[in-house]
DRENMAR-458336 format. One record per residue: chain; x, y, z of N, C-alpha, C in turn. Coordinates in steps of 0.1 Angstrom, whole numbers, plus 2048, in hexadecimal, padded with zeros to 3 digits. Layout:
BEGIN
<pt mol="A" n_xx="X" n_yy="Y" n_zz="Z" ca_xx="X" ca_yy="Y" ca_zz="Z" c_xx="X" c_yy="Y" c_zz="Z"/>
...
END
This chain:
BEGIN
<pt mol="A" n_xx="796" n_yy="91D" n_zz="88E" ca_xx="793" ca_yy="916" ca_zz="881" c_xx="79F" c_yy="90D" c_zz="87D"/>
<pt mol="A" n_xx="79B" n_yy="902" n_zz="879" ca_xx="7A4" ca_yy="8F8" ca_zz="874" c_xx="7A4" c_yy="8F6" c_zz="866"/>
<pt mol="A" n_xx="7AF" n_yy="8F5" n_zz="85E" ca_xx="7B0" ca_yy="8F4" ca_zz="851" c_xx="7B7" c_yy="8E6" c_zz="84E"/>
<pt mol="A" n_xx="7B2" n_yy="8E0" n_zz="844" ca_xx="7B8" ca_yy="8D3" ca_zz="840" c_xx="7BE" c_yy="8D5" c_zz="832"/>
<pt mol="A" n_xx="7C9" n_yy="8CE" n_zz="830" ca_xx="7CF" ca_yy="8CD" ca_zz="822" c_xx="7D4" c_yy="8C0" c_zz="820"/>
<pt mol="A" n_xx="7D1" n_yy="8BC" n_zz="814" ca_xx="7D6" ca_yy="8AE" ca_zz="810" c_xx="7E1" c_yy="8AF" c_zz="806"/>
<pt mol="A" n_xx="7E9" n_yy="8A5" n_zz="806" ca_xx="7F4" ca_yy="8A4" ca_zz="7FD" c_xx="7F4" c_yy="896" c_zz="7F6"/>
<pt mol="A" n_xx="7F5" n_yy="896" n_zz="7EA" ca_xx="7F4" ca_yy="888" ca_zz="7E2" c_xx="801" c_yy="881" c_zz="7E5"/>
<pt mol="A" n_xx="800" n_yy="875" n_zz="7E9" ca_xx="80C" ca_yy="86D" ca_zz="7EC" c_xx="80C" c_yy="863" c_zz="7E0"/>
<pt mol="A" n_xx="816" n_yy="865" n_zz="7D7" ca_xx="818" ca_yy="85D" ca_zz="7CC" c_xx="826" c_yy="858" c_zz="7CD"/>
<pt mol="A" n_xx="827" n_yy="84A" n_zz="7CF" ca_xx="836" ca_yy="845" ca_zz="7CF" c_xx="83C" c_yy="844" c_zz="7C2"/>
<pt mol="A" n_xx="835" n_yy="846" n_zz="7B7" ca_xx="83B" ca_yy="846" ca_zz="7AA" c_xx="837" c_yy="853" c_zz="7A2"/>
<pt mol="A" n_xx="83C" n_yy="85E" n_zz="7A6" ca_xx="838" ca_yy="86B" ca_zz="79E" c_xx="83C" c_yy="86A" c_zz="790"/>
<pt mol="A" n_xx="847" n_yy="863" n_zz="78C" ca_xx="849" ca_yy="861" ca_zz="77E" c_xx="851" c_yy="854" c_zz="77D"/>
<pt mol="A" n_xx="853" n_yy="84F" n_zz="771" ca_xx="858" ca_yy="842" ca_zz="76E" c_xx="865" c_yy="83F" c_zz="773"/>
<pt mol="A" n_xx="86D" n_yy="849" n_zz="776" ca_xx="87B" ca_yy="847" ca_zz="77C" c_xx="87A" c_yy="841" c_zz="78A"/>
<pt mol="A" n_xx="86F" n_yy="843" n_zz="792" ca_xx="86E" ca_yy="83E" ca_zz="79E" c_xx="86A" c_yy="82F" c_zz="79F"/>
<pt mol="A" n_xx="865" n_yy="82A" n_zz="794" ca_xx="860" ca_yy="81C" ca_zz="793" c_xx="86C" c_yy="813" c_zz="791"/>
<pt mol="A" n_xx="877" n_yy="818" n_zz="78B" ca_xx="882" ca_yy="810" ca_zz="787" c_xx="887" c_yy="807" c_zz="792"/>
<pt mol="A" n_xx="88C" n_yy="80D" n_zz="79D" ca_xx="891" ca_yy="804" ca_zz="7A8" c_xx="888" c_yy="7FA" c_zz="7AD"/>
<pt mol="A" n_xx="87B" n_yy="7FC" n_zz="7AE" ca_xx="872" ca_yy="7F2" ca_zz="7B2" c_xx="870" c_yy="7E7" c_zz="7A7"/>
<pt mol="A" n_xx="870" n_yy="7EB" n_zz="79A" ca_xx="86F" ca_yy="7E2" ca_zz="78F" c_xx="87B" c_yy="7D9" c_zz="78F"/>
<pt mol="A" n_xx="887" n_yy="7DF" n_zz="791" ca_xx="894" ca_yy="7D8" ca_zz="791" c_xx="894" c_yy="7CE" c_zz="79D"/>
<pt mol="A" n_xx="890" n_yy="7D1" n_zz="7A8" ca_xx="88F" ca_yy="7C9" ca_zz="7B3" c_xx="885" c_yy="7BC" c_zz="7B2"/>
<pt mol="A" n_xx="87A" n_yy="7C0" n_zz="7AC" ca_xx="870" ca_yy="7B5" ca_zz="7A8" c_xx="877" c_yy="7AC" c_zz="79E"/>
<pt mol="A" n_xx="87E" n_yy="7B0" n_zz="793" ca_xx="884" ca_yy="7A8" ca_zz="78A" c_xx="88E" c_yy="79F" c_zz="791"/>
<pt mol="A" n_xx="896" n_yy="7A4" n_zz="79A" ca_xx="8A1" ca_yy="79C" ca_zz="7A1" c_xx="89A" c_yy="791" c_zz="7A9"/>
<pt mol="A" n_xx="88F" n_yy="794" n_zz="7B0" ca_xx="888" ca_yy="78A" ca_zz="7B7" c_xx="882" c_yy="77F" c_zz="7AE"/>
<pt mol="A" n_xx="87E" n_yy="784" n_zz="7A2" ca_xx="877" ca_yy="77A" ca_zz="798" c_xx="883" c_yy="772" c_zz="792"/>
<pt mol="A" n_xx="88E" n_yy="777" n_zz="78F" ca_xx="89A" ca_yy="770" ca_zz="78A" c_xx="89E" c_yy="765" c_zz="794"/>
<pt mol="A" n_xx="89F" n_yy="769" n_zz="7A1" ca_xx="8A2" ca_yy="75F" ca_zz="7AB" c_xx="899" c_yy="754" c_zz="7AC"/>
<pt mol="A" n_xx="88C" n_yy="757" n_zz="7AB" ca_xx="881" ca_yy="74D" ca_zz="7AB" c_xx="883" c_yy="743" c_zz="7A0"/>
<pt mol="A" n_xx="885" n_yy="749" n_zz="794" ca_xx="886" ca_yy="741" ca_zz="787" c_xx="893" c_yy="738" c_zz="789"/>
<pt mol="A" n_xx="89E" n_yy="73C" n_zz="78E" ca_xx="8A9" ca_yy="734" ca_zz="78F" c_xx="8A8" c_yy="729" c_zz="799"/>
<pt mol="A" n_xx="8A1" n_yy="72C" n_zz="7A5" ca_xx="89F" ca_yy="722" ca_zz="7AE" c_xx="895" c_yy="718" c_zz="7AA"/>
<pt mol="A" n_xx="88B" n_yy="71D" n_zz="7A2" ca_xx="880" ca_yy="713" ca_zz="79E" c_xx="886" c_yy="709" c_zz="794"/>
<pt mol="A" n_xx="88F" n_yy="70E" n_zz="78C" ca_xx="896" ca_yy="705" ca_zz="782" c_xx="89F" c_yy="6FB" c_zz="789"/>
<pt mol="A" n_xx="8A6" n_yy="700" n_zz="793" ca_xx="8AE" ca_yy="6F7" ca_zz="79C" c_xx="8A6" c_yy="6EC" c_zz="7A2"/>
<pt mol="A" n_xx="89A" n_yy="6F0" n_zz="7A8" ca_xx="890" ca_yy="6E9" ca_zz="7AE" c_xx="88C" c_yy="6DD" c_zz="7A5"/>
<pt mol="A" n_xx="889" n_yy="6E1" n_zz="799" ca_xx="885" ca_yy="6D7" ca_zz="78E" c_xx="88F" c_yy="6CC" c_zz="78C"/>
<pt mol="A" n_xx="89B" n_yy="6D1" n_zz="78B" ca_xx="8A6" ca_yy="6C8" ca_zz="787" c_xx="8AA" c_yy="6BE" c_zz="794"/>
<pt mol="A" n_xx="8A9" n_yy="6C4" n_zz="7A0" ca_xx="8A9" ca_yy="6BB" ca_zz="7AC" c_xx="89E" c_yy="6B1" c_zz="7AD"/>
<pt mol="A" n_xx="892" n_yy="6B5" n_zz="7A9" ca_xx="886" ca_yy="6AC" ca_zz="7A9" c_xx="889" c_yy="6A1" c_zz="79F"/>
<pt mol="A" n_xx="88E" n_yy="6A3" n_zz="793" ca_xx="890" ca_yy="699" ca_zz="78A" c_xx="89B" c_yy="68F" c_zz="78F"/>
<pt mol="A" n_xx="8A4" n_yy="695" n_zz="796" ca_xx="8AE" ca_yy="68C" ca_zz="79B" c_xx="8AB" c_yy="684" c_zz="7A8"/>
<pt mol="A" n_xx="8A0" n_yy="689" n_zz="7AE" ca_xx="89B" ca_yy="683" ca_zz="7BA" c_xx="8A2" c_yy="687" c_zz="7C6"/>
<pt mol="A" n_xx="8A9" n_yy="693" n_zz="7C6" ca_xx="8B0" ca_yy="698" ca_zz="7D1" c_xx="8AB" c_yy="6A5" c_zz="7D7"/>
<pt mol="A" n_xx="89D" n_yy="6A6" n_zz="7D8" ca_xx="896" ca_yy="6B2" ca_zz="7DD" c_xx="899" c_yy="6B3" c_zz="7EC"/>
<pt mol="A" n_xx="89A" n_yy="6A9" n_zz="7F3" ca_xx="89D" ca_yy="6AA" ca_zz="802" c_xx="8AA" c_yy="6B1" c_zz="804"/>
<pt mol="A" n_xx="8B4" n_yy="6AD" n_zz="7FC" ca_xx="8C1" ca_yy="6B2" ca_zz="7FE" c_xx="8C1" c_yy="6C0" c_zz="7F9"/>
<pt mol="A" n_xx="8BA" n_yy="6C4" n_zz="7EF" ca_xx="8B8" ca_yy="6D1" ca_zz="7EB" c_xx="8B3" c_yy="6DA" c_zz="7F6"/>
<pt mol="A" n_xx="8A9" n_yy="6D6" n_zz="7FD" ca_xx="8A4" ca_yy="6DF" ca_zz="807" c_xx="8AB" c_yy="6DE" c_zz="814"/>
<pt mol="A" n_xx="8B6" n_yy="6D5" n_zz="815" ca_xx="8BE" ca_yy="6D6" ca_zz="822" c_xx="8CA" c_yy="6E0" c_zz="820"/>
<pt mol="A" n_xx="8CD" n_yy="6E5" n_zz="813" ca_xx="8D7" ca_yy="6ED" ca_zz="811" c_xx="8D4" c_yy="6FB" c_zz="815"/>
<pt mol="A" n_xx="8DD" n_yy="702" n_zz="81D" ca_xx="8DB" ca_yy="70F" ca_zz="823" c_xx="8D8" c_yy="71A" c_zz="819"/>
<pt mol="A" n_xx="8DF" n_yy="719" n_zz="80D" ca_xx="8DE" ca_yy="724" ca_zz="803" c_xx="8D1" c_yy="722" c_zz="7FD"/>
<pt mol="A" n_xx="8CC" n_yy="717" n_zz="7FA" ca_xx="8BE" ca_yy="716" ca_zz="7F4" c_xx="8B3" c_yy="71A" c_zz="7FD"/>
<pt mol="A" n_xx="8B4" n_yy="717" n_zz="80B" ca_xx="8AB" ca_yy="71D" ca_zz="814" c_xx="8AC" c_yy="72C" c_zz="814"/>
<pt mol="A" n_xx="8B8" n_yy="732" n_zz="814" ca_xx="8B9" ca_yy="740" ca_zz="813" c_xx="8B2" c_yy="746" c_zz="807"/>
<pt mol="A" n_xx="8B5" n_yy="73E" n_zz="7FC" ca_xx="8B0" ca_yy="745" ca_zz="7EF" c_xx="8A0" c_yy="744" c_zz="7EF"/>
<pt mol="A" n_xx="89A" n_yy="738" n_zz="7F4" ca_xx="88B" ca_yy="739" ca_zz="7F4" c_xx="886" c_yy="742" c_zz="7FF"/>
<pt mol="A" n_xx="88D" n_yy="744" n_zz="80B" ca_xx="888" ca_yy="74E" ca_zz="814" c_xx="888" c_yy="75B" c_zz="80D"/>
<pt mol="A" n_xx="893" n_yy="75E" n_zz="806" ca_xx="894" ca_yy="76C" ca_zz="7FF" c_xx="888" c_yy="76E" c_zz="7F5"/>
<pt mol="A" n_xx="884" n_yy="763" n_zz="7EE" ca_xx="87A" ca_yy="763" ca_zz="7E4" c_xx="86C" c_yy="766" c_zz="7EB"/>
<pt mol="A" n_xx="86A" n_yy="75F" n_zz="7F6" ca_xx="85E" ca_yy="760" ca_zz="7FE" c_xx="85C" c_yy="76D" c_zz="803"/>
<pt mol="A" n_xx="867" n_yy="772" n_zz="80A" ca_xx="866" ca_yy="77F" ca_zz="810" c_xx="865" c_yy="78A" c_zz="806"/>
<pt mol="A" n_xx="86C" n_yy="788" n_zz="7FB" ca_xx="86B" ca_yy="791" ca_zz="7EF" c_xx="85C" c_yy="793" c_zz="7EA"/>
<pt mol="A" n_xx="856" n_yy="788" n_zz="7E9" ca_xx="849" ca_yy="788" ca_zz="7E4" c_xx="83E" c_yy="78E" c_zz="7EF"/>
<pt mol="A" n_xx="842" n_yy="78C" n_zz="7FC" ca_xx="83A" ca_yy="792" ca_zz="806" c_xx="83C" c_yy="7A2" c_zz="805"/>
<pt mol="A" n_xx="848" n_yy="7A7" n_zz="803" ca_xx="84A" ca_yy="7B5" ca_zz="803" c_xx="842" c_yy="7BB" c_zz="7F6"/>
<pt mol="A" n_xx="843" n_yy="7B4" n_zz="7EB" ca_xx="83D" ca_yy="7B8" ca_zz="7DE" c_xx="82E" c_yy="7B9" c_zz="7E1"/>
<pt mol="A" n_xx="828" n_yy="7AF" n_zz="7E7" ca_xx="819" ca_yy="7AF" ca_zz="7E8" c_xx="816" c_yy="7BB" c_zz="7F3"/>
<pt mol="A" n_xx="81C" n_yy="7BB" n_zz="7FE" ca_xx="81A" ca_yy="7C6" ca_zz="808" c_xx="81C" c_yy="7D4" c_zz="802"/>
<pt mol="A" n_xx="826" n_yy="7D6" n_zz="7FA" ca_xx="828" ca_yy="7E3" ca_zz="7F3" c_xx="81B" c_yy="7E6" c_zz="7EA"/>
<pt mol="A" n_xx="817" n_yy="7DD" n_zz="7E2" ca_xx="80B" ca_yy="7DF" ca_zz="7DA" c_xx="7FF" c_yy="7E3" c_zz="7E2"/>
<pt mol="A" n_xx="7FD" n_yy="7DD" n_zz="7EE" ca_xx="7F2" ca_yy="7DF" ca_zz="7F7" c_xx="7F4" c_yy="7ED" c_zz="7FD"/>
<pt mol="A" n_xx="800" n_yy="7F1" n_zz="800" ca_xx="803" ca_yy="7FF" ca_zz="806" c_xx="7FE" c_yy="809" c_zz="7FB"/>
<pt mol="A" n_xx="803" n_yy="808" n_zz="7F0" ca_xx="800" ca_yy="811" ca_zz="7E5" c_xx="7F2" c_yy="812" c_zz="7E3"/>
<pt mol="A" n_xx="7EA" n_yy="808" n_zz="7E3" ca_xx="7DB" ca_yy="808" ca_zz="7E1" c_xx="7D5" c_yy="80E" c_zz="7ED"/>
<pt mol="A" n_xx="7D9" n_yy="80C" n_zz="7F9" ca_xx="7D4" ca_yy="812" ca_zz="806" c_xx="7D7" c_yy="821" c_zz="805"/>
<pt mol="A" n_xx="7E3" n_yy="826" n_zz="801" ca_xx="7E6" ca_yy="833" ca_zz="801" c_xx="7DD" c_yy="83B" c_zz="7F8"/>
<pt mol="A" n_xx="7DB" n_yy="834" n_zz="7EC" ca_xx="7D2" ca_yy="83A" ca_zz="7E1" c_xx="7C3" c_yy="83C" c_zz="7E6"/>
<pt mol="A" n_xx="7BE" n_yy="832" n_zz="7ED" ca_xx="7B2" ca_yy="834" ca_zz="7F4" c_xx="7B1" c_yy="83F" c_zz="7FE"/>
<pt mol="A" n_xx="7BC" n_yy="83F" n_zz="806" ca_xx="7BC" ca_yy="84A" ca_zz="811" c_xx="7BD" c_yy="858" c_zz="80A"/>
<pt mol="A" n_xx="7C3" n_yy="859" n_zz="7FF" ca_xx="7C5" ca_yy="866" ca_zz="7F7" c_xx="7B8" c_yy="869" c_zz="7F3"/>
<pt mol="A" n_xx="7B0" n_yy="861" n_zz="7ED" ca_xx="7A2" ca_yy="863" ca_zz="7E8" c_xx="79A" c_yy="868" c_zz="7F3"/>
<pt mol="A" n_xx="79B" n_yy="861" n_zz="7FF" ca_xx="792" ca_yy="866" ca_zz="809" c_xx="796" c_yy="873" c_zz="810"/>
<pt mol="A" n_xx="7A3" n_yy="876" n_zz="811" ca_xx="7A7" ca_yy="883" ca_zz="817" c_xx="7A5" c_yy="88F" c_zz="80E"/>
<pt mol="A" n_xx="7A5" n_yy="88C" n_zz="800" ca_xx="7A2" ca_yy="897" ca_zz="7F7" c_xx="793" c_yy="89B" c_zz="7F8"/>
<pt mol="A" n_xx="78B" n_yy="892" n_zz="7FC" ca_xx="77C" ca_yy="895" ca_zz="7FE" c_xx="779" c_yy="89C" c_zz="80A"/>
<pt mol="A" n_xx="782" n_yy="89E" n_zz="813" ca_xx="77F" ca_yy="8A5" ca_zz="821" c_xx="780" c_yy="8B4" c_zz="81D"/>
<pt mol="A" n_xx="775" n_yy="8BC" n_zz="821" ca_xx="775" ca_yy="8CA" ca_zz="81D" c_xx="781" c_yy="8D2" c_zz="824"/>
<pt mol="A" n_xx="786" n_yy="8DB" n_zz="81F" ca_xx="791" ca_yy="8E3" ca_zz="825" c_xx="78C" c_yy="8EA" c_zz="831"/>
<pt mol="A" n_xx="781" n_yy="8EF" n_zz="832" ca_xx="77D" ca_yy="8F6" ca_zz="83D" c_xx="774" c_yy="8EE" c_zz="846"/>
<pt mol="A" n_xx="776" n_yy="8EE" n_zz="853" ca_xx="76F" ca_yy="8E8" ca_zz="85D" c_xx="762" c_yy="8EF" c_zz="85E"/>
<pt mol="A" n_xx="756" n_yy="8E8" n_zz="85F" ca_xx="74A" ca_yy="8F0" ca_zz="861" c_xx="74B" c_yy="8F9" c_zz="86E"/>
<pt mol="A" n_xx="745" n_yy="904" n_zz="86E" ca_xx="746" ca_yy="90D" ca_zz="87A" c_xx="73C" c_yy="909" c_zz="885"/>
<pt mol="A" n_xx="744" n_yy="904" n_zz="890" ca_xx="73D" ca_yy="900" ca_zz="89C" c_xx="737" c_yy="90C" c_zz="8A3"/>
<pt mol="A" n_xx="73B" n_yy="918" n_zz="8A1" ca_xx="735" ca_yy="923" ca_zz="8A8" c_xx="726" c_yy="925" c_zz="8A5"/>
<pt mol="A" n_xx="722" n_yy="920" n_zz="89A" ca_xx="714" ca_yy="920" ca_zz="895" c_xx="70C" c_yy="918" c_zz="89F"/>
<pt mol="A" n_xx="712" n_yy="90D" n_zz="8A5" ca_xx="70A" ca_yy="906" ca_zz="8AD" c_xx="707" c_yy="90C" c_zz="8BB"/>
<pt mol="A" n_xx="710" n_yy="915" n_zz="8BF" ca_xx="710" ca_yy="91C" ca_zz="8CB" c_xx="704" c_yy="926" c_zz="8CB"/>
<pt mol="A" n_xx="702" n_yy="92C" n_zz="8C0" ca_xx="6F8" ca_yy="936" ca_zz="8C0" c_xx="6EA" c_yy="931" c_zz="8BD"/>
<pt mol="A" n_xx="6E8" n_yy="924" n_zz="8BC" ca_xx="6DC" ca_yy="91D" ca_zz="8B9" c_xx="6D5" c_yy="922" c_zz="8AC"/>
<pt mol="A" n_xx="6DC" n_yy="928" n_zz="8A4" ca_xx="6D8" ca_yy="92B" ca_zz="896" c_xx="6DE" c_yy="922" c_zz="88C"/>
<pt mol="A" n_xx="6D9" n_yy="915" n_zz="88D" ca_xx="6DD" ca_yy="90A" ca_zz="884" c_xx="6D5" c_yy="909" c_zz="878"/>
<pt mol="A" n_xx="6DB" n_yy="909" n_zz="86D" ca_xx="6D2" ca_yy="907" ca_zz="861" c_xx="6D5" c_yy="8F8" c_zz="85C"/>
<pt mol="A" n_xx="6CC" n_yy="8F3" n_zz="854" ca_xx="6CC" ca_yy="8E5" ca_zz="850" c_xx="6D9" c_yy="8E4" c_zz="848"/>
<pt mol="A" n_xx="6DD" n_yy="8EE" n_zz="840" ca_xx="6EA" ca_yy="8EC" ca_zz="838" c_xx="6F6" c_yy="8EC" c_zz="842"/>
<pt mol="A" n_xx="6F6" n_yy="8F4" n_zz="84C" ca_xx="702" ca_yy="8F2" ca_zz="856" c_xx="702" c_yy="8E4" c_zz="85C"/>
<pt mol="A" n_xx="6F6" n_yy="8DE" n_zz="860" ca_xx="6F6" ca_yy="8D2" ca_zz="866" c_xx="6FB" c_yy="8C7" c_zz="85B"/>
<pt mol="A" n_xx="6F6" n_yy="8C8" n_zz="84F" ca_xx="6FA" ca_yy="8C0" ca_zz="845" c_xx="70A" c_yy="8C1" c_zz="842"/>
<pt mol="A" n_xx="70F" n_yy="8CD" n_zz="842" ca_xx="71D" ca_yy="8CF" ca_zz="840" c_xx="725" c_yy="8C9" c_zz="84B"/>
<pt mol="A" n_xx="721" n_yy="8CA" n_zz="858" ca_xx="728" ca_yy="8C4" ca_zz="863" c_xx="727" c_yy="8B6" c_zz="861"/>
<pt mol="A" n_xx="71C" n_yy="8B0" n_zz="85E" ca_xx="71B" ca_yy="8A1" ca_zz="85D" c_xx="725" c_yy="89C" c_zz="852"/>
<pt mol="A" n_xx="725" n_yy="8A2" n_zz="846" ca_xx="72B" ca_yy="89E" ca_zz="83B" c_xx="73B" c_yy="89F" c_zz="83F"/>
<pt mol="A" n_xx="73F" n_yy="8AA" n_zz="845" ca_xx="74D" ca_yy="8AB" ca_zz="849" c_xx="751" c_yy="89F" c_zz="852"/>
<pt mol="A" n_xx="74A" n_yy="89D" n_zz="85C" ca_xx="74E" ca_yy="892" ca_zz="865" c_xx="74D" c_yy="884" c_zz="860"/>
<pt mol="A" n_xx="743" n_yy="883" n_zz="856" ca_xx="743" ca_yy="875" ca_zz="84F" c_xx="74F" c_yy="874" c_zz="846"/>
<pt mol="A" n_xx="753" n_yy="87D" n_zz="83F" ca_xx="75F" ca_yy="87C" ca_zz="837" c_xx="76C" c_yy="87A" c_zz="83F"/>
<pt mol="A" n_xx="76C" n_yy="881" n_zz="84B" ca_xx="778" ca_yy="881" ca_zz="853" c_xx="779" c_yy="872" c_zz="85A"/>
<pt mol="A" n_xx="76D" n_yy="86D" n_zz="85C" ca_xx="76D" ca_yy="85F" ca_zz="863" c_xx="771" c_yy="855" c_zz="859"/>
<pt mol="A" n_xx="76D" n_yy="857" n_zz="84D" ca_xx="772" ca_yy="84E" ca_zz="842" c_xx="781" c_yy="84C" c_zz="842"/>
<pt mol="A" n_xx="788" n_yy="857" n_zz="845" ca_xx="797" ca_yy="857" ca_zz="844" c_xx="79D" c_yy="84F" c_zz="850"/>
<pt mol="A" n_xx="796" n_yy="852" n_zz="85C" ca_xx="79B" ca_yy="84B" ca_zz="868" c_xx="794" c_yy="83E" c_zz="86B"/>
END
């Protein structure tokens, strides 16, 4: 007999866990804001080409782009984990008894139980 157990995976069990991610998001946003302002100044002066040839500006914009990619990916992961949690909670804890099939005494409810179990299991995988 196989037993299944699920465990809720919550990256933010309380508000204290959100703080580091929020701080990191704010730092990426501040960097974006500073670079965008600098970009506007350089555009007014007509020196955009020079702006984009400086190594530190390239590094700053790379950090901003990669930071945004990480933020979006993290949001997608949290959404996918939430969906997976919902699906795994729906799996019955007890696997239908396969021994019933061997005795040829199969009731309609046993067949339905077996189908439901495998259907929910296949949703997860």
